[in-house]
C-alpha positions as CSV (number, residue, x, y, z in Angstrom):
1,M,132.5,134.3,72.6
2,I,132.9,134.4,68.8
3,D,135.0,137.6,69.2
4,Q,137.4,135.8,71.5
5,L,137.7,133.0,68.9
6,F,138.6,135.5,66.2
7,E,141.0,137.3,68.5
8,F,142.7,133.9,69.4
9,V,143.1,133.1,65.7
10,A,144.5,136.5,64.9
11,N,147.0,136.3,67.8
12,H,148.1,132.6,67.2
13,P,148.1,131.9,63.4
14,L,150.8,129.3,63.6
15,M,149.1,127.3,66.3
16,V,145.7,127.5,64.5
17,G,147.4,126.5,61.2
18,A,149.1,123.5,62.8
19,F,145.8,122.4,64.3
20,V,144.0,122.7,60.9
21,L,146.8,120.6,59.3
22,V,146.7,117.9,61.9
23,L,142.9,117.8,61.7
24,L,142.9,117.5,57.9
25,A,145.6,114.8,58.0
26,W,143.6,112.8,60.6
27,I,140.4,113.1,58.5
28,A,142.2,112.0,55.4
29,Y,143.8,109.0,57.2
30,E,140.5,107.9,58.6
31,A,138.7,108.2,55.3
32,R,141.4,106.2,53.5
33,N,141.6,103.4,56.1
34,S,137.8,103.1,56.5
35,S,137.4,102.1,52.9
36,A,140.7,100.3,52.3
37,G,140.1,96.6,51.8
38,G,137.2,96.4,54.1
39,V,133.7,94.9,53.5
40,T,130.5,95.2,55.4
41,S,128.6,92.2,56.7
42,S,126.2,92.3,53.7
43,Q,129.1,92.6,51.2
44,A,130.9,89.7,53.0
45,T,127.7,87.5,52.7
46,Q,127.5,88.3,49.0
47,L,131.2,87.3,48.5
48,I,130.7,84.1,50.4
49,N,127.6,83.1,48.4
50,R,128.6,84.3,45.0
51,E,132.3,84.0,44.8
52,D,133.0,81.2,47.3
53,A,135.0,83.6,49.5
54,V,137.2,82.1,52.2
55,V,136.6,83.4,55.8
56,I,139.6,83.4,58.1
57,D,138.9,84.1,61.8
58,I,142.0,85.3,63.5
59,R,140.6,85.3,67.1
60,E,141.9,82.8,69.6
61,A,140.3,79.3,69.7
62,G,138.2,80.0,72.8
63,E,136.5,83.0,71.2
64,F,136.1,81.1,67.9
65,K,134.3,78.3,69.6
66,A,132.0,80.7,71.4
67,G,130.6,81.8,68.0
68,H,131.9,82.2,64.5
69,I,130.8,82.6,60.9
70,A,129.7,79.3,59.3
71,G,132.5,77.8,57.3
72,A,135.2,80.1,58.8
73,R,138.6,78.7,59.4
74,N,140.3,79.5,62.7
75,I,143.9,80.7,62.3
76,P,144.9,82.8,65.3
77,Q,146.8,85.9,64.3
78,S,149.8,84.8,66.3
79,K,150.0,81.6,64.1
80,L,149.1,83.2,60.7
81,D,152.7,83.3,59.4
82,S,153.3,79.6,60.0
83,R,149.9,78.5,58.7
84,L,149.8,80.5,55.4
85,G,150.5,77.3,53.5
86,E,147.0,76.0,54.5
87,L,145.5,78.8,52.4
88,E,147.6,78.3,49.3
89,K,144.7,77.1,47.2
90,S,142.7,80.3,48.0
91,K,145.2,82.9,46.7
92,E,142.9,83.9,43.8
93,K,139.6,83.9,45.8
94,P,138.4,86.7,48.1
95,V,139.7,86.0,51.6
96,I,137.8,87.8,54.4
97,V,139.7,88.2,57.6
98,V,137.5,88.4,60.8
99,C,138.6,89.6,64.2
100,K,136.7,90.6,67.3
101,Q,135.9,94.2,66.4
102,G,137.5,94.8,63.1
103,Q,140.7,96.5,64.3
104,A,143.2,93.7,64.4
105,S,142.4,92.3,61.0
106,G,144.2,95.0,59.1
107,I,147.6,93.5,60.0
108,A,146.5,90.0,58.8
109,V,145.2,91.5,55.5
110,A,148.6,93.2,55.0
111,K,150.4,89.8,55.6
112,L,148.1,88.1,53.1
113,A,148.6,90.7,50.5
114,K,152.4,90.5,51.0
115,A,152.2,86.7,50.6
116,G,150.5,87.0,47.2
117,F,146.8,86.8,47.9
118,T,145.0,88.9,45.3
119,R,141.9,89.8,47.3
120,P,142.4,89.9,51.0
121,L,139.6,91.9,52.8
122,K,138.8,92.7,56.4
123,L,135.3,92.5,57.8
124,K,134.5,96.0,59.0
125,G,133.4,95.8,62.7
126,G,134.5,92.2,63.0
127,M,132.3,89.6,64.7
128,F,130.8,92.3,66.9
129,Q,129.3,94.0,63.8
130,W,128.3,90.6,62.3
131,Q,126.3,89.7,65.4
132,S,124.9,93.2,65.7
133,D,123.5,92.8,62.2
134,G,121.7,89.7,63.3
135,L,123.6,87.3,61.1
136,P,124.0,83.7,62.1
137,V,126.9,82.3,64.0
138,V,128.0,78.7,64.6
139,K,129.0,77.5,68.1
140,K,131.3,74.5,68.5
């Protein structure tokens, strides 16, 4: 089996080279995005307690009412542009953006950064990770 692998590599160097380049680019992309502007649940808790971080939940109202982080403000992602004025006082504070699983919050973080917020951060894993870590949620 190993002999066949070496034979394939020797017969198809361009294909193998392209695969290696794509693999390395993907690994670099994932490594960069996993650490860019994201905080874990424990880091978010520290920011909330020590630096009075603002928590913005971008899920829809129904999901927000089913369970959210205490003190979080619900601004659905679809309405974020029109409601940025509500956050004007928080431009210098850490702003933690929370979504369902941590995937959609990156777009909101980019919008906040473009609007002049100095410390927009996303919650890695979103509410799913928050609840998996056994942290409290408020239901209204």
